[in-house]
C-alpha positions, 0 to 999 in steps of 0.5 A: 845772122847764122842762127837767123838763117837757120831758124826757119829751116829748122822749124820746117825740117822739124815741122814745128813752124807756126804763125806765132813763131813767125811773128816772134822771129820778126820781133827778135829780128827787130831787136837784133837787126834794127834796134841793136845796130842803131843803138851801137852806131848812136852811142859810138858816134852819132850822138856826137852829131846831136839831133841829126844823129838821133834822127838818123838812128831813129830812121834806121829803126823805123825802116827796119820795122817797116822792112820786117813788116813788108817781108812778112806780108810778102811771104809766098807772093814774091819770087824767093830768088830775090829780096825786095829791099835790103835784108835787115841782117845784111843792113845790120852787118854793114852798120856793125862792120862799119863801127868795128872798122872805123873804131880803130881810126880817129873817131873824133874826126868830123869825116867819120861822123859824117860817113857813119851818118850817111851809112846808117841813113842809106842802109835804112832807106835801102831796107824799105826801097824796091831795089831787089837783092839776090836771096841765095835761096835757090842754091841747092846744098844737096847737090855735089859741090865743085872743088873750085867752090870749096876752095873759094869758101876756104880762101874766103875764111882765110881772108876774113881771119886775116883782118875780120873787120875790114873783110866783113865791111868789104863783103857786106858793102859789096852786097849792099852795093850790088842791089843798086848796081844791078838795078842800074844795069837792068834799066840800062839794058833796055836802052842798049837793046833799043839802040 
């Protein structure tokens, strides 16, 4: 995920961006954030559910492909502050963190199988939804960073190091939930203003 965030910036800084590079990046993203999480979730627990597990894993991969294609088409025509649909790296992180966290529990329990089925299916659908997610692209790292922000970053690293799987699941779970939450808040705001 870190390298995926840096590759475009490095290409722009070195003036080496190209159409081929953009398409190749999407292919790499499809494998890293589409195929790999679906395969990990399927081989770990979804295969135990049978055909439904296979269908949900395929749905996730298909949604990842559609998400990346839509992202490529929308470059330059949408507000850079927002992603339309859940970004594939965040979706992959949610699935991977779920597998990592739940693996330490009794994976044979039907509840975990059902939970992973819902997580993988919902993550796939959120990728192709029209729900907006904050992109963090308007953050300016050239300006001086306040001390409080640095302290928060250090505390975040400390908390992640204590229990990495659970903290990453909470972090990416919060980001995934932020899109639908903000969408509901935006829809509720006009009603409140009208009343």
